[in-house]
LOTOR-122201 format. One record per residue (C-alpha): x, y, z. Coordinates in steps of 0.2 Angstrom, whole numbers, plus 5000, padded with zeros to 4 digits. Each point is the difference from the previous one (the first is absolute). Example, Ala and Ser with C-alpha at 12.3 -4.5 7.8 and 13.67 -1.06 7.14 Angstrom:
REM LOTOR-122201
506249785039
500650174997
This chain:
REM LOTOR-122201
502848864874
500750094985
499250144990
500550114985
501350105010
500949845006
501649964990
500249814998
501749935003
500849844994
500949905014
501349874997
500649895014
501749934999
501049935015
499050105013
500350164990
498650114994
500150114984
498750134997
499650104985
499250175001
499449995017
499350175006
499050075014
498449964992
500549814998
498849895009
500649935016
499749824994
501650024989
501150025015
500949845006
499249925015
498250074997
498949864995
498150014998
499649985018
501250145006
499550114985
498249995007
500550045017
501150154994
498650064990
498950015015
501350115008
500050124985
501549934992
499749964981
501650064992
501850035004
499650195003
498849945013
501349905008
501250145001
498750115007
499649885014
501250085013
500649935016
499050045015
501550005012
501949975000
501149905012
501850065002
501349895008
500850155007
498450055009
499749835007
500649955018
500349835008
498849975015
501450005012
500550184995
498350085001
499750165011
498550055009
498950134990
500949984983
499049954984
500949874990
499849854989
500549835006
500149834991
499849845008
499049835001
498449985009
500449885015
498349995007
498250085000
498750025013
498250065000
499350065017
498250045004
498549964989
498850165003
500250134987
500550145012
501349895009
500849894987
501950024996
501249914989
501849985003
501549934990
501849995005
501350044986
501749935002
501750034993
501849955005
500150145013
498349995009
498149995000
498850144996
498249995006
498650064988
498350055006
498350044991
498550065009
499050044984
499649894985
500549855012
499149874990
500850054984
501850015007
499849845009
499749924983
501350104991
501549985011
500649825000
501349915010
501649964990
499850154988
501350134996
499450185003
500650174999
499150115013
500050195001
499450105015
500550085017
500949915013
499550005018
500849915015
499149905014
501349965012
501449924988
498849944987
499950104984
498250034993
499250074984
498150035000
499049994983
501550004989
500050004981
500749844994
500549924983
500249814997
501749964994
500649854989
501349905009
500349884985
501650004991
499850014981
501149894990
501650084995
499749984982
498650135000
501150135006
498850055013
500150015019
498749995014
499350155010
501149955015
501549994989
499650184994
499950075017
501749945004
500750094985
499450175006
498950034985
498350105001
498749884997
498350054992
498449925008
498650004988
498150005004
499349824999
498249945000
499649835007
499749944983
501750064994
500849915015
499149844997
500550014981
501850015005
500150194998
500650065017
501250145002
501649914995
499349914984
499250164995
501750085001
500649874989
498750044987
500550195001
501849954997
499649904985
498950144993
501550125002
501149884990
498850014985
499450185001
500550175006
498650095009
500050194999
501050014984
498850124993
499950155012
498350065006
500550185005
500950134990
501950035002
499750175008
498849925013
501349875004
501450135002
499050135008
499449895014
501649895002
499149844995
500949844997
499849934982
498549884998
501049854995
501250025015
498550035012
499249844994
501549905004
500450085017
498249975005
500149814997
501949985003
500650145012
501950025000
499950125015
498750095011
500550164992
499649944982
498449915006
499450175008
500450094983
499149864990
498450015011
500050194999
500149994981
498549885000
499050105012
500350164991
499549934984
498449925007
499550165008
500450104985
498849904989
498750015014
500150195001
500150014981
498249935000
499550155011
501050124990
499249954983
498250005008
500350175008
500650074984
498649934990
498750075012
500750174998
500349994981
498449924993
498650045012
499250165003
498950025015
498850145005
500950155004
499650095017
500250184996
499650095016
499549995018
498450095003
498650035013
499849825006
501849995004
500150165009
498449965010
500749835005
501650085006
499050135010
498949875008
501449905008
499950005019
501949975001
501550064991
500849884987
501749945004
501550044988
500149824994
498150014995
500350164991
501549934991
499049854994
498650114994
501250114990
500749844992
498349944996
499450164993
501650014989
499649834993
498250044997
500450164990
501349924990
498949934986
500749835002
499249865011
500550015018
500649845007
500450035018
500249905016
499550105016
500649915015
500050055018
499949935017
498449965009
499150175004
501250114990
498650084991
500049924982
498150014998
499950195001
501550014987
498949894988
498550115003
501050154994
500349914984
498249964998
499650195004
501150044986
499149884988
498350085005
500850174996
500449944983
498449924996
500549825002
499449855011
501149905013
499849825005
500749945017
500149815002
500249925017
500349815003
498649975013
498350065002
500350075018
501550104993
499050074986
498650055012
501350095011
500750104985
498350044993
499450075016
501650115002
499950064983
498250045000
500350105016
501350114992
499350014982
498150025002
500150175008
501150054985
498649944987
501049854995
498949844998
500849845007
499249834997
500449825005
500149844990
500149845009
499449824996
498849995014
498950154996
498249984996
499550004982
499050175000
501450095010
501449934988
499050054984
499850175006
501950025004
500549924984
498850124990
500750155009
501849944997
499649984981
499250164998
501450105009
498950055014
501149915012
501850085002
500849865010
499649825002
500649905015
499949815000
500749825000
500449894985
498250024995
500650164992
500849904986
498549904995
499450014982
498550105004
500950145008
500450154988
500650175003
499650164991
501850085001
501149905011
501750095001
500749935017
500149835007
500649985018
500349825007
500249995019
500949865008
500549954982
501049855006
498449915004
499450014982
500649884986
500850084985
498549964989
498850085012
501050165000
500250004981
498149984998
499650165010
501350094990
499249944984
498450095004
500750154992
501350054987
501750015008
499450075017
501250075013
500349865013
500550035018
500349845010
500050015019
500749895014
500050025019
501249855000
501750094999
501149914987
501949985002
500950114987
500749844992
498349934997
499350174994
501450014987
499949814996
498149984999
499450184995
501550054990
499050094987
498950105012
500450175007
500049995019
499450125013
500449965018
499250085016
501149965015
499450155010
498649975013
498650145003
500450115014
499449955017
500149824997
500949905015
500849844995
499149845006
500849915014
500249824996
500149865014
500349824997
499249895014
499849815002
498349925000
500149985019
499950195002
498450024991
499050055015
501350145004
499850064982
498150005001
500150105016
500950134991
498750004986
498650025013
500950145008
500250104984
498149974996
499650065017
500950164995
498850024985
501149924987
499749854989
500949854995
500249854989
500349815002
500649914984
500049824997
500849904985
498549904996
498150024997
499549825004
500849865010
501349904990
500649825002
501750054994
500350145012
499650005019
499450185000
498550085007
498950074987
499350185000
498249955001
500249885015
501150135009
498850144997
498649895007
501049955015
500750185004
498350074999
499349905014
501649985011
501550125001
499150154991
498249975003
499850185006
500750074984
499350034983
500849874988
499949994981
500549864988
500750024983
500749874988
500149964981
498449905000
498950145005
499150094985
500650174995
498550085008
500349915016
501950055000
499550184997
498750005014
501349935012
501350124995
498950155001
499449955017
501949995005
500350174992
498650085010
500649925016
498549895002
501249855001
501450005013
501049854994
500049934983
500549824998
500449944983
501249934987
501250084988
498650084990
500450155011
501850004993
499850154989
498850144998
499350015018
500350185007
499450025017
501150135010
499249965017
500649824999
501649985010
500349825004
500349864988
500149825006
500649874987
499749825006
501249874993
501150134993
501349874995
498849944987
500050174990
501250064988
501150165004
499150114987
498349955006
500550035018
500650174995
498350044991
499049945015
501050115012
499650154988
498249995006
500550085016
501050165003
499050104988
499550135013
500950115012
500049875014
501449885005
499549834992
500749825003
500049844990
500249845010
500649854990
499549845010
500949844995
500149825003
501549894997
501150094986
501149944987
501750094998
499250104985
498550055009
501150065014
500950114988
498450074993
499350055017
501750075005
500050114985
498250065004
500550045017
501650104995
499350114987
498450084993
500950054983
499149914987
501450024987
501249925012
498849865004
499849974982
501949984998
500149885015
498549904992
500949984984
501649935009
498949885010
498949944986
500950044984
499650124987
498949894990
498849975014
499750185005
498750064988
499249834995
499949914983
499150134991
501350135004
501549904997
500450084983
501849984995
500349905016
499349854991
501450014987
501550035011
501249855002
501650075007
499750175006
499250035017
499050165003
500350005018
501950014998
500450074983
499250175000
501650084995
500249894985
498250034995
500350195001
501549994989
499149884987
498450115001
501050164995
500849914986
498349934993
499150165001
501450104992
500049874986
498250024997
500150195001
501350004986
499249864989
498249965005
499849864987
501749925003
500450014982
501650105000
501849954997
500549865012
498250005009
499249874989
500949875009
499250065016
498350004992
500249824994
500749945016
498550085010
498749934988
500849835000
500549975018
499250135012
498350064993
499049845005
500949995016
499450175005
498349984992
499050015017
500650185002
498750054987
499250155009
500450105015
């Protein structure tokens, strides 16, 4: 349990008193009174090895006697905390969709009915008659009966500790008007006697023998300039709040500090890239760029022009570009990337464009070939499913420099792929690639310029928190002539009406999609699979139409053949799965029907909807649903209310939480945040980011007067926590 950094202490017991010698933050938790071998192992599993770890294990919530109400005084619609005893429990229904669990909580003034519709089995085992609970939630009345649905709850300790210990129970504390911290507890911690109240006792003992935050981790100018509470005071207020105001200031200090060090990582990396790495310098735009501009059948939007200017500025700077280009579905990111490639050709350099799927790579390859081949620019494709002879020819042309642009999948990063003069790396739908995959492509050249692209708009909080070292270009303006897609939510029972509308559109010469969540029948989900539905629809409802089928199990050649038929209007109705989510551009398609829409995520629904509305005709997206959870209802309502992908991303972040938006590979600093919340703390992050970048601008090595403390703190406490943010 101990290591070279941990200071041993001598503990002398005398008449229930503990005398400690030289106990510091690095002292092992085993030296704290009340922590034996068993509890030490449980705490270690929760990441608590030292007193500092214990101090940094912050409460997850607080209960304030002044914010609590007796059951008899509850009002309809208010959100409150109520303390009482479970009088009885009841489990109704046994089928997964109909089961519900109820518990009745009582105090001296009345009874409150608690109900759970989700996680019924878990709650029926967790809430036991006779327990004392603190429940938190919104009150509603049914007649004269107060109710609370899906409340947060915490178990309380009703026992009265012997007076000689000088401690009091949870219930006693509530009656004194104190603010009570509630700590996160695992099942193992509870079984070992380390629930919220015993844990508070450990924290109190730790404060008696050691003062956390005695050594500051920010400069005095930062503390004064941002009106931050001193660290030692913040630690005490976090664990033992004296008032709501002091607690708020303490939490602000902890959040600001955490976000400062998270942004310090980005600031250091941003500085290092520009200081130490020289990239190929793009000196001029020439004939290819001019011809590409002249060949466009439309006018670029101002947002596209601005993004191109920002990219050109980076490419001509001499330092490696590290930019994220994000825009909504159909906003025209691809043509912006193509102008960057044209500039590379003008300067004698190659470009590599990597897409996450074969079908998307093929789409981009065909578009680029159509634009670039007439300009004398050679475009080749590298995928894993190519024939050996074709692949060898492409790789040879790439290595010799004959190919100017390579488009492909992760096959582009394989060891046998080499480039003659790679100067620009573009990664599309970058959130679908892991960090190491992106890094492998970048390592195919010496400090290439990198442009990351995403059609999944990212909330500004996440952009700054996950891509803090990237420059960001945003395209919010849609091309002229685009009519917003009408989105209609309908229950499964109205499917025939929806199909009737689809048939009418096809009769007018349009095309449509029907999308299913699965490829094959699943025992876990009672959903119709795309393959079975295609077969059924082909011989029943749409027997007179030309249907196509596309899904992830088709070979790349089969997918491309189907998509080409759809583009040439040889297919009226395309039945498929989410492989059509990105990259499919058929302006004549005006109807999208998404079956079991309640099963899809919000970002995925928005991407699918983006497959229609790409022409000048009015388009409609139907979201068919079966029974919905409250969260699914919120998602579909959001889809119906707006077509703005950036607004949808903000809603998605609120529903799912910031850490789930981009997936594990993209979590970046999110993995290291313990107290800050990127959904709620954007203003704090802006302030902390400004301070971090200003500091690194003044002292890029953090070796100046007063800065070595920040350097040591970062290396010791934060560097490993934010290690996943290794590369944009």
